[in-house]
Gaussian input, Z-matrix of N, CA and C with variables (Angstrom, degrees):
# hf/3-21g

backbone

0 1
 N
 C     1     B1
 C     2     B2     1     A1
 N     3     B3     2     A2     1     D1
 C     4     B4     3     A3     2     D2
 C     5     B5     4     A4     3     D3
 N     6     B6     5     A5     4     D4
 C     7     B7     6     A6     5     D5
 C     8     B8     7     A7     6     D6
 N     9     B9     8     A8     7     D7
 C    10    B10     9     A9     8     D8
 C    11    B11    10    A10     9     D9
 N    12    B12    11    A11    10    D10
 C    13    B13    12    A12    11    D11
 C    14    B14    13    A13    12    D12
 N    15    B15    14    A14    13    D13
 C    16    B16    15    A15    14    D14
 C    17    B17    16    A16    15    D15
 N    18    B18    17    A17    16    D16
 C    19    B19    18    A18    17    D17
 C    20    B20    19    A19    18    D18
 N    21    B21    20    A20    19    D19
 C    22    B22    21    A21    20    D20
 C    23    B23    22    A22    21    D21
 N    24    B24    23    A23    22    D22
 C    25    B25    24    A24    23    D23
 C    26    B26    25    A25    24    D24
 N    27    B27    26    A26    25    D25
 C    28    B28    27    A27    26    D26
 C    29    B29    28    A28    27    D27
 N    30    B30    29    A29    28    D28
 C    31    B31    30    A30    29    D29
 C    32    B32    31    A31    30    D30
 N    33    B33    32    A32    31    D31
 C    34    B34    33    A33    32    D32
 C    35    B35    34    A34    33    D33
 N    36    B36    35    A35    34    D34
 C    37    B37    36    A36    35    D35
 C    38    B38    37    A37    36    D36
 N    39    B39    38    A38    37    D37
 C    40    B40    39    A39    38    D38
 C    41    B41    40    A40    39    D39
 N    42    B42    41    A41    40    D40
 C    43    B43    42    A42    41    D41
 C    44    B44    43    A43    42    D42
 N    45    B45    44    A44    43    D43
 C    46    B46    45    A45    44    D44
 C    47    B47    46    A46    45    D45
 N    48    B48    47    A47    46    D46
 C    49    B49    48    A48    47    D47
 C    50    B50    49    A49    48    D48
 N    51    B51    50    A50    49    D49
 C    52    B52    51    A51    50    D50
 C    53    B53    52    A52    51    D51
 N    54    B54    53    A53    52    D52
 C    55    B55    54    A54    53    D53
 C    56    B56    55    A55    54    D54
 N    57    B57    56    A56    55    D55
 C    58    B58    57    A57    56    D56
 C    59    B59    58    A58    57    D57
 N    60    B60    59    A59    58    D58
 C    61    B61    60    A60    59    D59
 C    62    B62    61    A61    60    D60
 N    63    B63    62    A62    61    D61
 C    64    B64    63    A63    62    D62
 C    65    B65    64    A64    63    D63
 N    66    B66    65    A65    64    D64
 C    67    B67    66    A66    65    D65
 C    68    B68    67    A67    66    D66
 N    69    B69    68    A68    67    D67
 C    70    B70    69    A69    68    D68
 C    71    B71    70    A70    69    D69
 N    72    B72    71    A71    70    D70
 C    73    B73    72    A72    71    D71
 C    74    B74    73    A73    72    D72
 N    75    B75    74    A74    73    D73
 C    76    B76    75    A75    74    D74
 C    77    B77    76    A76    75    D75
 N    78    B78    77    A77    76    D76
 C    79    B79    78    A78    77    D77
 C    80    B80    79    A79    78    D78
 N    81    B81    80    A80    79    D79
 C    82    B82    81    A81    80    D80
 C    83    B83    82    A82    81    D81
 N    84    B84    83    A83    82    D82
 C    85    B85    84    A84    83    D83
 C    86    B86    85    A85    84    D84
 N    87    B87    86    A86    85    D85
 C    88    B88    87    A87    86    D86
 C    89    B89    88    A88    87    D87
 N    90    B90    89    A89    88    D88
 C    91    B91    90    A90    89    D89
 C    92    B92    91    A91    90    D90
 N    93    B93    92    A92    91    D91
 C    94    B94    93    A93    92    D92
 C    95    B95    94    A94    93    D93
 N    96    B96    95    A95    94    D94
 C    97    B97    96    A96    95    D95
 C    98    B98    97    A97    96    D96
 N    99    B99    98    A98    97    D97
 C   100   B100    99    A99    98    D98
 C   101   B101   100   A100    99    D99
 N   102   B102   101   A101   100   D100
 C   103   B103   102   A102   101   D101
 C   104   B104   103   A103   102   D102
 N   105   B105   104   A104   103   D103
 C   106   B106   105   A105   104   D104
 C   107   B107   106   A106   105   D105
 N   108   B108   107   A107   106   D106
 C   109   B109   108   A108   107   D107
 C   110   B110   109   A109   108   D108
 N   111   B111   110   A110   109   D109
 C   112   B112   111   A111   110   D110
 C   113   B113   112   A112   111   D111
 N   114   B114   113   A113   112   D112
 C   115   B115   114   A114   113   D113
 C   116   B116   115   A115   114   D114
 N   117   B117   116   A116   115   D115
 C   118   B118   117   A117   116   D116
 C   119   B119   118   A118   117   D117
 N   120   B120   119   A119   118   D118
 C   121   B121   120   A120   119   D119
 C   122   B122   121   A121   120   D120
 N   123   B123   122   A122   121   D121
 C   124   B124   123   A123   122   D122
 C   125   B125   124   A124   123   D123
 N   126   B126   125   A125   124   D124
 C   127   B127   126   A126   125   D125
 C   128   B128   127   A127   126   D126
 N   129   B129   128   A128   127   D127
 C   130   B130   129   A129   128   D128
 C   131   B131   130   A130   129   D129
 N   132   B132   131   A131   130   D130
 C   133   B133   132   A132   131   D131
 C   134   B134   133   A133   132   D132
 N   135   B135   134   A134   133   D133
 C   136   B136   135   A135   134   D134
 C   137   B137   136   A136   135   D135
 N   138   B138   137   A137   136   D136
 C   139   B139   138   A138   137   D137
 C   140   B140   139   A139   138   D138
 N   141   B141   140   A140   139   D139
 C   142   B142   141   A141   140   D140
 C   143   B143   142   A142   141   D141
 N   144   B144   143   A143   142   D142
 C   145   B145   144   A144   143   D143
 C   146   B146   145   A145   144   D144
 N   147   B147   146   A146   145   D145
 C   148   B148   147   A147   146   D146
 C   149   B149   148   A148   147   D147
 N   150   B150   149   A149   148   D148
 C   151   B151   150   A150   149   D149
 C   152   B152   151   A151   150   D150
 N   153   B153   152   A152   151   D151
 C   154   B154   153   A153   152   D152
 C   155   B155   154   A154   153   D153
 N   156   B156   155   A155   154   D154
 C   157   B157   156   A156   155   D155
 C   158   B158   157   A157   156   D156
 N   159   B159   158   A158   157   D157
 C   160   B160   159   A159   158   D158
 C   161   B161   160   A160   159   D159
 N   162   B162   161   A161   160   D160
 C   163   B163   162   A162   161   D161
 C   164   B164   163   A163   162   D162
 N   165   B165   164   A164   163   D163
 C   166   B166   165   A165   164   D164
 C   167   B167   166   A166   165   D165
 N   168   B168   167   A167   166   D166
 C   169   B169   168   A168   167   D167
 C   170   B170   169   A169   168   D168
 N   171   B171   170   A170   169   D169
 C   172   B172   171   A171   170   D170
 C   173   B173   172   A172   171   D171
 N   174   B174   173   A173   172   D172
 C   175   B175   174   A174   173   D173
 C   176   B176   175   A175   174   D174
 N   177   B177   176   A176   175   D175
 C   178   B178   177   A177   176   D176
 C   179   B179   178   A178   177   D177
 N   180   B180   179   A179   178   D178
 C   181   B181   180   A180   179   D179
 C   182   B182   181   A181   180   D180
 N   183   B183   182   A182   181   D181
 C   184   B184   183   A183   182   D182
 C   185   B185   184   A184   183   D183
 N   186   B186   185   A185   184   D184
 C   187   B187   186   A186   185   D185
 C   188   B188   187   A187   186   D186
 N   189   B189   188   A188   187   D187
 C   190   B190   189   A189   188   D188
 C   191   B191   190   A190   189   D189
 N   192   B192   191   A191   190   D190
 C   193   B193   192   A192   191   D191
 C   194   B194   193   A193   192   D192
 N   195   B195   194   A194   193   D193
 C   196   B196   195   A195   194   D194
 C   197   B197   196   A196   195   D195
 N   198   B198   197   A197   196   D196
 C   199   B199   198   A198   197   D197
 C   200   B200   199   A199   198   D198
 N   201   B201   200   A200   199   D199
 C   202   B202   201   A201   200   D200
 C   203   B203   202   A202   201   D201
 N   204   B204   203   A203   202   D202
 C   205   B205   204   A204   203   D203
 C   206   B206   205   A205   204   D204
 N   207   B207   206   A206   205   D205
 C   208   B208   207   A207   206   D206
 C   209   B209   208   A208   207   D207
 N   210   B210   209   A209   208   D208
 C   211   B211   210   A210   209   D209
 C   212   B212   211   A211   210   D210
 N   213   B213   212   A212   211   D211
 C   214   B214   213   A213   212   D212
 C   215   B215   214   A214   213   D213
 N   216   B216   215   A215   214   D214
 C   217   B217   216   A216   215   D215
 C   218   B218   217   A217   216   D216
 N   219   B219   218   A218   217   D217
 C   220   B220   219   A219   218   D218
 C   221   B221   220   A220   219   D219
 N   222   B222   221   A221   220   D220
 C   223   B223   222   A222   221   D221
 C   224   B224   223   A223   222   D222
 N   225   B225   224   A224   223   D223
 C   226   B226   225   A225   224   D224
 C   227   B227   226   A226   225   D225
 N   228   B228   227   A227   226   D226
 C   229   B229   228   A228   227   D227
 C   230   B230   229   A229   228   D228
 N   231   B231   230   A230   229   D229
 C   232   B232   231   A231   230   D230
 C   233   B233   232   A232   231   D231
 N   234   B234   233   A233   232   D232
 C   235   B235   234   A234   233   D233
 C   236   B236   235   A235   234   D234
 N   237   B237   236   A236   235   D235
 C   238   B238   237   A237   236   D236
 C   239   B239   238   A238   237   D237
 N   240   B240   239   A239   238   D238
 C   241   B241   240   A240   239   D239
 C   242   B242   241   A241   240   D240
 N   243   B243   242   A242   241   D241
 C   244   B244   243   A243   242   D242
 C   245   B245   244   A244   243   D243
 N   246   B246   245   A245   244   D244
 C   247   B247   246   A246   245   D245
 C   248   B248   247   A247   246   D246
 N   249   B249   248   A248   247   D247
 C   250   B250   249   A249   248   D248
 C   251   B251   250   A250   249   D249
 N   252   B252   251   A251   250   D250
 C   253   B253   252   A252   251   D251
 C   254   B254   253   A253   252   D252
 N   255   B255   254   A254   253   D253
 C   256   B256   255   A255   254   D254
 C   257   B257   256   A256   255   D255
 N   258   B258   257   A257   256   D256
 C   259   B259   258   A258   257   D257
 C   260   B260   259   A259   258   D258
 N   261   B261   260   A260   259   D259
 C   262   B262   261   A261   260   D260
 C   263   B263   262   A262   261   D261
 N   264   B264   263   A263   262   D262
 C   265   B265   264   A264   263   D263
 C   266   B266   265   A265   264   D264
 N   267   B267   266   A266   265   D265
 C   268   B268   267   A267   266   D266
 C   269   B269   268   A268   267   D267
 N   270   B270   269   A269   268   D268
 C   271   B271   270   A270   269   D269
 C   272   B272   271   A271   270   D270
 N   273   B273   272   A272   271   D271
 C   274   B274   273   A273   272   D272
 C   275   B275   274   A274   273   D273
 N   276   B276   275   A275   274   D274
 C   277   B277   276   A276   275   D275
 C   278   B278   277   A277   276   D276
 N   279   B279   278   A278   277   D277
 C   280   B280   279   A279   278   D278
 C   281   B281   280   A280   279   D279
 N   282   B282   281   A281   280   D280
 C   283   B283   282   A282   281   D281
 C   284   B284   283   A283   282   D282
 N   285   B285   284   A284   283   D283
 C   286   B286   285   A285   284   D284
 C   287   B287   286   A286   285   D285
 N   288   B288   287   A287   286   D286
 C   289   B289   288   A288   287   D287
 C   290   B290   289   A289   288   D288
 N   291   B291   290   A290   289   D289
 C   292   B292   291   A291   290   D290
 C   293   B293   292   A292   291   D291
 N   294   B294   293   A293   292   D292
 C   295   B295   294   A294   293   D293
 C   296   B296   295   A295   294   D294
 N   297   B297   296   A296   295   D295
 C   298   B298   297   A297   296   D296
 C   299   B299   298   A298   297   D297
 N   300   B300   299   A299   298   D298
 C   301   B301   300   A300   299   D299
 C   302   B302   301   A301   300   D300

   B1=1.4447
   B2=1.5418
   B3=1.3671
   B4=1.4515
   B5=1.5241
   B6=1.3208
   B7=1.4940
   B8=1.5118
   B9=1.2898
   B10=1.4193
   B11=1.5230
   B12=1.3459
   B13=1.5076
   B14=1.4971
   B15=1.3140
   B16=1.4768
   B17=1.5166
   B18=1.3315
   B19=1.4879
   B20=1.4943
   B21=1.2716
   B22=1.4220
   B23=1.5732
   B24=1.2819
   B25=1.4391
   B26=1.4969
   B27=1.3350
   B28=1.4699
   B29=1.4972
   B30=1.3417
   B31=1.5005
   B32=1.4701
   B33=1.3111
   B34=1.4021
   B35=1.5202
   B36=1.2734
   B37=1.5037
   B38=1.4980
   B39=1.3112
   B40=1.4912
   B41=1.5186
   B42=1.3086
   B43=1.4426
   B44=1.5353
   B45=1.3260
   B46=1.5030
   B47=1.4907
   B48=1.3631
   B49=1.4535
   B50=1.5897
   B51=1.3597
   B52=1.4066
   B53=1.5168
   B54=1.2812
   B55=1.4505
   B56=1.5183
   B57=1.3605
   B58=1.4311
   B59=1.5118
   B60=1.3381
   B61=1.4733
   B62=1.5690
   B63=1.2571
   B64=1.4767
   B65=1.4961
   B66=1.3422
   B67=1.4910
   B68=1.5527
   B69=1.3390
   B70=1.4455
   B71=1.4983
   B72=1.3309
   B73=1.4250
   B74=1.5533
   B75=1.3578
   B76=1.4604
   B77=1.4935
   B78=1.3101
   B79=1.4815
   B80=1.4936
   B81=1.3328
   B82=1.4268
   B83=1.4912
   B84=1.2856
   B85=1.4947
   B86=1.5078
   B87=1.3033
   B88=1.4353
   B89=1.5050
   B90=1.3200
   B91=1.4265
   B92=1.5050
   B93=1.3551
   B94=1.4426
   B95=1.5356
   B96=1.2581
   B97=1.4682
   B98=1.5473
   B99=1.3737
   B100=1.5168
   B101=1.4944
   B102=1.3026
   B103=1.5026
   B104=1.5670
   B105=1.3035
   B106=1.4612
   B107=1.5258
   B108=1.3786
   B109=1.4577
   B110=1.5524
   B111=1.2941
   B112=1.4519
   B113=1.5989
   B114=1.3099
   B115=1.4830
   B116=1.5422
   B117=1.3490
   B118=1.4808
   B119=1.5093
   B120=1.3516
   B121=1.4977
   B122=1.4338
   B123=1.3511
   B124=1.4825
   B125=1.4862
   B126=1.3467
   B127=1.4718
   B128=1.5011
   B129=1.2692
   B130=1.4605
   B131=1.5105
   B132=1.2926
   B133=1.5172
   B134=1.5157
   B135=1.3909
   B136=1.4180
   B137=1.5517
   B138=1.2646
   B139=1.5333
   B140=1.4736
   B141=1.3590
   B142=1.4538
   B143=1.4434
   B144=1.3215
   B145=1.4797
   B146=1.5417
   B147=1.2793
   B148=1.5213
   B149=1.4971
   B150=1.3295
   B151=1.4474
   B152=1.5224
   B153=1.3197
   B154=1.4711
   B155=1.5469
   B156=1.3446
   B157=1.4577
   B158=1.5231
   B159=1.3376
   B160=1.4599
   B161=1.5185
   B162=1.2734
   B163=1.4979
   B164=1.5616
   B165=1.3448
   B166=1.4825
   B167=1.5216
   B168=1.3121
   B169=1.4493
   B170=1.4691
   B171=1.2951
   B172=1.4774
   B173=1.5122
   B174=1.3051
   B175=1.5236
   B176=1.5330
   B177=1.2588
   B178=1.5897
   B179=1.5145
   B180=1.3083
   B181=1.4686
   B182=1.4939
   B183=1.2933
   B184=1.4852
   B185=1.4994
   B186=1.2648
   B187=1.4518
   B188=1.5946
   B189=1.2664
   B190=1.5000
   B191=1.5229
   B192=1.3625
   B193=1.4608
   B194=1.5296
   B195=1.3601
   B196=1.4774
   B197=1.5309
   B198=1.3034
   B199=1.4599
   B200=1.4465
   B201=1.3437
   B202=1.4770
   B203=1.5799
   B204=1.3302
   B205=1.4957
   B206=1.5389
   B207=1.2596
   B208=1.4301
   B209=1.5409
   B210=1.3171
   B211=1.4946
   B212=1.5413
   B213=1.3104
   B214=1.4430
   B215=1.5485
   B216=1.3202
   B217=1.4841
   B218=1.5427
   B219=1.2747
   B220=1.4352
   B221=1.5447
   B222=1.2710
   B223=1.5205
   B224=1.4807
   B225=1.3331
   B226=1.4770
   B227=1.5508
   B228=1.3176
   B229=1.4143
   B230=1.5338
   B231=1.3173
   B232=1.4989
   B233=1.4652
   B234=1.3045
   B235=1.4925
   B236=1.4991
   B237=1.3276
   B238=1.4520
   B239=1.5654
   B240=1.3459
   B241=1.5139
   B242=1.5470
   B243=1.3232
   B244=1.4531
   B245=1.5327
   B246=1.3479
   B247=1.4599
   B248=1.5088
   B249=1.3162
   B250=1.4072
   B251=1.5546
   B252=1.3591
   B253=1.3915
   B254=1.5110
   B255=1.2875
   B256=1.4928
   B257=1.5860
   B258=1.3331
   B259=1.4586
   B260=1.5015
   B261=1.4168
   B262=1.4669
   B263=1.5492
   B264=1.2939
   B265=1.4918
   B266=1.5737
   B267=1.3176
   B268=1.4115
   B269=1.5047
   B270=1.3480
   B271=1.4672
   B272=1.4546
   B273=1.3392
   B274=1.4892
   B275=1.5295
   B276=1.3184
   B277=1.4490
   B278=1.5347
   B279=1.3644
   B280=1.4420
   B281=1.5155
   B282=1.3148
   B283=1.4974
   B284=1.5378
   B285=1.3168
   B286=1.4455
   B287=1.5338
   B288=1.2730
   B289=1.4354
   B290=1.5299
   B291=1.3269
   B292=1.4980
   B293=1.4810
   B294=1.3202
   B295=1.4574
   B296=1.5931
   B297=1.2923
   B298=1.4469
   B299=1.5092
   B300=1.3146
   B301=1.4646
   B302=1.5466
   A1=110.34
   A2=114.26
   A3=116.23
   A4=114.34
   A5=113.57
   A6=118.00
   A7=110.30
   A8=118.73
   A9=123.11
   A10=111.37
   A11=114.45
   A12=121.93
   A13=106.93
   A14=118.95
   A15=123.42
   A16=110.77
   A17=116.14
   A18=120.33
   A19=109.95
   A20=119.06
   A21=122.92
   A22=112.90
   A23=118.05
   A24=121.35
   A25=115.71
   A26=115.50
   A27=118.96
   A28=111.03
   A29=113.98
   A30=115.85
   A31=111.25
   A32=122.45
   A33=124.67
   A34=109.96
   A35=117.63
   A36=121.10
   A37=111.42
   A38=117.32
   A39=122.04
   A40=108.16
   A41=119.91
   A42=121.11
   A43=113.38
   A44=115.53
   A45=121.55
   A46=109.37
   A47=116.89
   A48=121.56
   A49=110.19
   A50=114.75
   A51=117.62
   A52=110.93
   A53=120.08
   A54=123.47
   A55=110.82
   A56=115.54
   A57=118.71
   A58=113.36
   A59=116.57
   A60=120.80
   A61=108.75
   A62=115.68
   A63=116.40
   A64=113.41
   A65=116.73
   A66=119.38
   A67=111.32
   A68=113.38
   A69=115.50
   A70=114.63
   A71=115.71
   A72=124.07
   A73=110.50
   A74=114.35
   A75=118.77
   A76=110.67
   A77=116.39
   A78=118.01
   A79=112.74
   A80=118.63
   A81=122.59
   A82=112.30
   A83=118.24
   A84=123.21
   A85=111.59
   A86=117.29
   A87=122.86
   A88=109.67
   A89=118.92
   A90=120.65
   A91=117.02
   A92=113.83
   A93=116.19
   A94=112.46
   A95=117.98
   A96=121.35
   A97=110.86
   A98=114.03
   A99=115.25
   A100=110.91
   A101=115.94
   A102=121.76
   A103=107.02
   A104=114.91
   A105=116.62
   A106=115.91
   A107=110.24
   A108=117.02
   A109=115.46
   A110=113.89
   A111=118.26
   A112=107.76
   A113=115.72
   A114=120.10
   A115=111.35
   A116=118.98
   A117=123.39
   A118=110.69
   A119=116.72
   A120=124.56
   A121=114.55
   A122=119.40
   A123=124.84
   A124=112.04
   A125=121.98
   A126=121.12
   A127=111.73
   A128=114.40
   A129=120.52
   A130=108.56
   A131=116.71
   A132=120.03
   A133=109.19
   A134=116.50
   A135=117.76
   A136=111.01
   A137=117.11
   A138=119.32
   A139=105.62
   A140=116.51
   A141=122.27
   A142=114.44
   A143=117.05
   A144=123.81
   A145=106.74
   A146=117.71
   A147=122.53
   A148=107.47
   A149=120.40
   A150=123.25
   A151=108.55
   A152=116.41
   A153=122.32
   A154=110.12
   A155=113.67
   A156=116.91
   A157=112.07
   A158=117.85
   A159=120.37
   A160=113.28
   A161=117.18
   A162=120.85
   A163=112.86
   A164=114.87
   A165=122.52
   A166=106.42
   A167=120.44
   A168=123.83
   A169=110.28
   A170=118.92
   A171=122.33
   A172=107.88
   A173=117.38
   A174=118.52
   A175=109.58
   A176=111.81
   A177=118.12
   A178=105.90
   A179=112.04
   A180=117.28
   A181=112.19
   A182=118.43
   A183=124.07
   A184=113.78
   A185=115.87
   A186=119.59
   A187=108.89
   A188=116.36
   A189=118.40
   A190=114.27
   A191=114.61
   A192=118.50
   A193=114.98
   A194=114.99
   A195=120.75
   A196=116.16
   A197=116.83
   A198=120.93
   A199=112.13
   A200=121.27
   A201=124.90
   A202=105.04
   A203=109.40
   A204=113.52
   A205=111.93
   A206=118.96
   A207=123.28
   A208=107.61
   A209=115.75
   A210=120.32
   A211=108.50
   A212=115.61
   A213=119.97
   A214=108.15
   A215=112.31
   A216=118.89
   A217=108.14
   A218=118.77
   A219=119.52
   A220=114.53
   A221=116.99
   A222=124.05
   A223=110.11
   A224=114.42
   A225=117.32
   A226=113.93
   A227=117.75
   A228=122.28
   A229=111.56
   A230=118.74
   A231=122.00
   A232=114.32
   A233=115.75
   A234=121.23
   A235=107.33
   A236=114.80
   A237=123.11
   A238=106.54
   A239=114.72
   A240=120.04
   A241=104.36
   A242=114.88
   A243=118.51
   A244=110.74
   A245=115.27
   A246=122.80
   A247=108.29
   A248=120.34
   A249=124.28
   A250=110.37
   A251=118.61
   A252=119.06
   A253=115.77
   A254=118.10
   A255=121.21
   A256=113.64
   A257=116.34
   A258=117.85
   A259=112.49
   A260=116.89
   A261=124.46
   A262=114.61
   A263=116.10
   A264=122.81
   A265=107.89
   A266=115.96
   A267=120.63
   A268=110.92
   A269=114.85
   A270=117.34
   A271=115.36
   A272=119.24
   A273=124.68
   A274=108.35
   A275=113.03
   A276=120.79
   A277=113.72
   A278=118.28
   A279=118.33
   A280=111.99
   A281=119.85
   A282=123.92
   A283=106.95
   A284=113.69
   A285=124.02
   A286=107.09
   A287=118.82
   A288=123.60
   A289=114.23
   A290=117.35
   A291=117.24
   A292=109.66
   A293=122.30
   A294=121.62
   A295=107.70
   A296=118.17
   A297=122.89
   A298=111.96
   A299=117.01
   A300=120.24
   A301=110.94
   D1=-42.30
   D2=179.20
   D3=-64.13
   D4=-35.00
   D5=176.76
   D6=-62.50
   D7=-41.16
   D8=-178.57
   D9=-64.89
   D10=-40.94
   D11=178.56
   D12=-65.38
   D13=-42.38
   D14=179.04
   D15=-61.21
   D16=-46.39
   D17=-178.68
   D18=-63.36
   D19=-44.07
   D20=-179.51
   D21=-65.13
   D22=-40.93
   D23=172.76
   D24=-67.52
   D25=-33.66
   D26=176.44
   D27=-68.42
   D28=-42.11
   D29=179.01
   D30=-65.13
   D31=-35.23
   D32=179.60
   D33=-69.75
   D34=-34.49
   D35=176.35
   D36=-68.48
   D37=-38.62
   D38=179.12
   D39=-66.99
   D40=-42.98
   D41=177.65
   D42=-63.38
   D43=-37.48
   D44=176.04
   D45=-63.51
   D46=-45.30
   D47=-177.64
   D48=-65.32
   D49=-43.34
   D50=179.11
   D51=-67.01
   D52=-35.50
   D53=177.91
   D54=-63.45
   D55=-39.84
   D56=176.24
   D57=-63.58
   D58=-42.45
   D59=175.48
   D60=-59.92
   D61=-46.80
   D62=-178.89
   D63=-60.73
   D64=-41.43
   D65=178.39
   D66=-59.94
   D67=-42.04
   D68=178.70
   D69=-65.99
   D70=-36.46
   D71=175.74
   D72=-60.08
   D73=-43.27
   D74=-177.65
   D75=-63.69
   D76=-38.62
   D77=178.86
   D78=-68.92
   D79=-38.67
   D80=177.44
   D81=-66.25
   D82=-40.96
   D83=176.79
   D84=-65.84
   D85=-39.05
   D86=176.69
   D87=-62.63
   D88=-47.81
   D89=176.77
   D90=-60.62
   D91=-42.89
   D92=178.51
   D93=-69.84
   D94=-28.49
   D95=175.71
   D96=-70.47
   D97=-37.56
   D98=175.63
   D99=-60.27
   D100=-42.41
   D101=-178.38
   D102=-67.17
   D103=-43.49
   D104=177.25
   D105=-54.71
   D106=-44.20
   D107=178.01
   D108=-62.66
   D109=-32.01
   D110=176.99
   D111=-72.85
   D112=-46.25
   D113=-179.18
   D114=-62.11
   D115=-38.46
   D116=-173.88
   D117=-111.60
   D118=39.21
   D119=171.98
   D120=44.74
   D121=48.77
   D122=171.35
   D123=90.77
   D124=-4.58
   D125=176.38
   D126=-61.62
   D127=154.46
   D128=178.15
   D129=-113.52
   D130=128.90
   D131=179.77
   D132=-59.60
   D133=149.71
   D134=-177.92
   D135=-69.76
   D136=-27.66
   D137=179.76
   D138=-167.15
   D139=179.21
   D140=-178.71
   D141=-65.03
   D142=-34.59
   D143=-179.31
   D144=-65.16
   D145=-45.33
   D146=179.65
   D147=-65.19
   D148=-38.29
   D149=178.73
   D150=-61.88
   D151=-50.78
   D152=-177.82
   D153=-57.62
   D154=-45.78
   D155=-177.72
   D156=-65.69
   D157=-45.78
   D158=-176.92
   D159=-67.39
   D160=-35.71
   D161=-173.56
   D162=-98.89
   D163=-16.52
   D164=-174.43
   D165=66.14
   D166=24.30
   D167=177.52
   D168=-70.77
   D169=140.71
   D170=174.69
   D171=-85.79
   D172=77.51
   D173=175.58
   D174=-117.90
   D175=150.32
   D176=176.14
   D177=-74.39
   D178=138.94
   D179=175.39
   D180=-98.10
   D181=-13.60
   D182=173.55
   D183=-122.60
   D184=148.49
   D185=-179.33
   D186=-78.00
   D187=174.30
   D188=-176.03
   D189=-66.09
   D190=-12.11
   D191=175.83
   D192=-96.66
   D193=3.06
   D194=175.87
   D195=93.33
   D196=6.20
   D197=177.88
   D198=-94.34
   D199=141.42
   D200=179.09
   D201=-66.20
   D202=136.05
   D203=171.07
   D204=-67.61
   D205=142.76
   D206=-179.03
   D207=-98.74
   D208=138.62
   D209=-174.86
   D210=-134.53
   D211=131.07
   D212=175.78
   D213=-146.49
   D214=165.67
   D215=177.08
   D216=-127.88
   D217=86.44
   D218=-171.43
   D219=-66.46
   D220=-26.17
   D221=174.70
   D222=-132.95
   D223=176.64
   D224=179.90
   D225=-69.77
   D226=-14.07
   D227=-175.86
   D228=-119.38
   D229=-7.76
   D230=-174.71
   D231=-108.41
   D232=137.18
   D233=172.87
   D234=-120.24
   D235=134.51
   D236=-179.40
   D237=-118.68
   D238=119.05
   D239=-179.77
   D240=-122.75
   D241=127.29
   D242=-173.06
   D243=-127.58
   D244=148.95
   D245=170.59
   D246=-121.73
   D247=139.50
   D248=-177.85
   D249=-73.69
   D250=-10.56
   D251=178.05
   D252=78.81
   D253=-174.13
   D254=-172.15
   D255=-63.28
   D256=-27.50
   D257=-178.81
   D258=-82.28
   D259=-6.38
   D260=176.60
   D261=62.64
   D262=19.56
   D263=-179.76
   D264=-122.97
   D265=122.99
   D266=175.38
   D267=-72.42
   D268=146.01
   D269=177.85
   D270=94.48
   D271=11.56
   D272=-179.48
   D273=-116.44
   D274=172.46
   D275=-171.24
   D276=-65.53
   D277=-20.75
   D278=-175.24
   D279=-94.89
   D280=6.04
   D281=178.13
   D282=-62.25
   D283=150.19
   D284=178.38
   D285=-120.49
   D286=152.99
   D287=170.22
   D288=-155.01
   D289=171.80
   D290=-170.68
   D291=-83.38
   D292=8.25
   D293=177.86
   D294=-98.89
   D295=-6.78
   D296=177.41
   D297=-84.07
   D298=148.81
   D299=173.72
   D300=-79.09

């Protein structure tokens, strides 16, 4: 019973740590995209890999769960960076994005 409790707590801690990493990545990708948009007169990079290549920014292209970060520019001044979260599926409750605290 103690082993099961330990395993459940360890898994929860790993998810929390991975979520923290993803949140930091989202901020860094957002900042790099803002700079890209200044350099390229408002253009939005096709994806995070293109952003990293064009700017030489050291940003992660995949979230801690192995899914590519999604990047879009819904308006001329807005950048949306998303992670599919632990379930690796976009559009579910565990998704993360740069608009969340």
